Every structure is written in C-alpha cells, then in structure tokens.
C-alpha positions, 0 to 999 in steps of 0.5 A: 897498265899503259892507258893508250894501248887499251883494245875494247871490244867491239859489240857485235852489229846487228844482223845487216838489215840489206840482206833482209831486202828481196825485191820482186822486181831484182832479175833473175838473169842478166846478159849486159854487164858493164864497168866504168873505171880507170880515169885518165886525164888528156891535155891538149893544147885546146883543153883537158879532159878525162876519159874512162874506160867502158868494159862490157860483157854480153852473151847477146846475139846481136853484139859482134863479141862478148867483150869490149873496151872502149874510152869515152869521155863526159861529152860521149855520155851526154850525146848518148844521153841525148840520143835516147832522149830523142829515140824515147821521148816518153821513157824517164831516161836515167839523169847524168852527173853535173858537168862541173861542180857537184854541190861544192864538195870537190873541185874540177879535176880533183881525185875526189871529183873523178872518182865521184863522177866516175861512180856515177857514169857507171850508175847511168849505164848500169840503169840504161842496161836494165832497162827493158827498152833503152837497152836495146837501143841502137845508139847505146850499143854503138856506145859501148862498142865503136871505137873513138873514130867510128863513134865520131862517125856515127855522131855525124850521121843525121837522125833516124827514123826514132829520133824523126818520131821522137821530134813529132811527138814533141811537136804534138805535145807543144800543140796541144798544150792548153788541153784540159781533159788530161788523164786522170793519172797524169794529174796524180804523177804531177802531183807526186813530182811536186812533192817528191821534187821538193822533198828529196831536194830538201833532203839532199840541201841538208844532207850535204850540210850534215856532210860538210859539218861532219868533216869540220867535226872531223878535223876538229877531233884530229886536233884535240886528241893531241892536246890531251897527249902533250898535257900529260907531259906535264902532269905526272899524276894524270898521265895514264888518264889523260893518254887514255882520253887521247886514245879514246878521241883518236879511235872515235876520230877514225870511227868518224872518218870512216862515217864521213866516207860511209855518207859520201858513198851510200847516202849522199849519191843516191839522194843526188840522183834522184834529185836530177830524176826529179828535174827529168820527170817534169817530162810527165806534164808534157806527155800527159798533154797529148791525150789520145793523139799518142796513146801509145806514148800515154801507155808507154810512160805509165808502165815507165813511170811504175817501173821507175817508182818502184826502183827508186822506193828499193834504192831509197829503202836500202840507202836508209837501212845502209845509212842506220847499220853505218851509224849503228856501227858507228855509234857502237864503236864510240861507246864501246871505247868510251865505256872501256876507258870507264872500266879502266879509270874504275879499276885504277881508282880502286887500286889506288884506295887499296893501296891508301889503306893501312 
C-alpha cells in the first residue's frame, strides 16, 4: 500500500449552528442593495490611491434609476462619514477601517490590505443602508449615485440645515458638560461602554496574536513534512511509515491554512469593527449631558443604542458560532487523518507478524 496516497474518510460535520440562528430584527424586505468591489490602483505625479466600484440597486422612488455604478476612493468614504456625523450627531455612525496599517497584518496597497479594506467599506455602506434613519440621508444618496465631478461639486457646497443643527447640538453638549443630574439610562450606557470597550479591545489584541502565531505554525509545518520524505530515501524499512507521516503533516498543513483564512475572514473583522465602534460610543457621554434641553436627542440616541446593541449581540453570536464550527471541522480533519494513518500502521504491523510466523 502506498502510504502517501491514503484518503481518510472525514467525519460528517455537525449541522451548522449558524443556520439555527434567526433573529427578530432581520428585515422582511430590503429595497437598497450595495456592493463594493473591483479595486483599481491609480498613480499620479502627486499620489497613489485605490478606487472601488460601488454598485447600487434599488426600488426606491426617490432614486432616478434602479441601478447606479460609481467609483469611490477612501477619502470619499471619509467625507460621507463626516457628513453623517454632522447631520445625525445623536446616532451611532458605523466606523470606517483605519486609513493605513491594520494591526500590522498587511502593508498598505498589498493585495491583502486592499481586500480587507474593500470588505470593511462594503460593510460600512451596508450598515448605513440597513439603518432606519441614515439610509435616507441625502449625502448618502449623492455618494451612491453622483459621478466623480458631481460629487466633487457637492462637496464644495456649504453645510445644510441638518449640518447646522448638528453643530448646534454639539455646542449645547459642550455648554452643559458640568451638569450632574443626567438620565440614569446614560450612566448605565457609559458603564456598559467602558466594560465593552475594555473587553473587545482585549479580545481583538489576543485574536490577532493567535492569528500571527497560527501563521508562524503554518510556515513551520510546511518545512516539517518534507523532512520525513527526505528521510524515507535512506530508510528502506521505514519508508512507508515516514511517507505516511509526511502525508499526514501535509494534510494537516492544508487544514491549518484554511483555518487561518477562516480566522481572518470571520472572527477578526467582526471583532475589529466593534473595537472601532467602541471608540465611537463615547458619544453617549456627551449626549447624555444634554438633558431636557434636547430631549429629542436623548430619545434618538436611546433608540439607536438599543438597535446597535441588538445588532452587536447578533453579530458576535454569529461570529462565535462560525468560529466554533470551523474549529470543529479543522480538528475533525486532523483527527481523521492521524486515525487513518494509525489504522494503516496497525494493519502493516499485523501483516509483518503474520509473515514472521512459521
């Protein structure tokens, strides 16, 4: 038997836990679909930058067409976020990915960096599209539909009424910073945010450290397996066993590579997004001090806080369930690989004993 070619039967993975989740706040219908893809590099005498294709499909009557395709760079996304913060100072605006290096994972303009950013920008726009208030923001509509020259012209316009209202709300917040009798709900929010920020940042830090160590382990595994193959060339009596071990290591190495990809695509982005959210949530401290002067602002923040918290819990549950399923699959594959090798070795040993008998 060629020990380098055995194919262990992998155990059937348990039913996906992710499919068992059904959340009450999932929308029954959606009328705005946004995709961010097709990154392109642009090099000028002044700078190098990436643009992304933003495709929008909608059935909303306020749009002039049912489909739009524009190209946007990171600065355009940054502009949109700023406009949303101006117009809706009491709402929780989704975070953007960092402008430069992301936790040291990849270099700027590296393919991995560009793809990581693309996914984050895609998530950013869809968070806005799914928000009951932000989705109808006029600047958001312009961002999705205007051609480059139209967007540039729109950016040059002065702040509108909503922006001026937002600045007024911030001014009021600053003027009453010393108020002590804040609504109890905001004290609870701030306590929650403080704990949440501390824990999510710690999980993010450790998760990235694990990711780095997994990559280092994978690189070691790639060098480890071939050693047994080379050794088998000089050990005639051990050739099957050595090639078998090499094959097992190779299969486990491939499973590890898939696990690393899964970690970078499922858990890490979700955790890091909420690290960025935790920085934004300090806004509750400011809005909580407005008290009766802007009671409507308090109510708006309370409603958005409840919505954000439910979404966060759903996202974290899904990410953890996905991580658990991927880990189960990984260990099942490695276990089946080594069990198959052990069975084969036992059979070979029994054959040798049988042959030795007179």
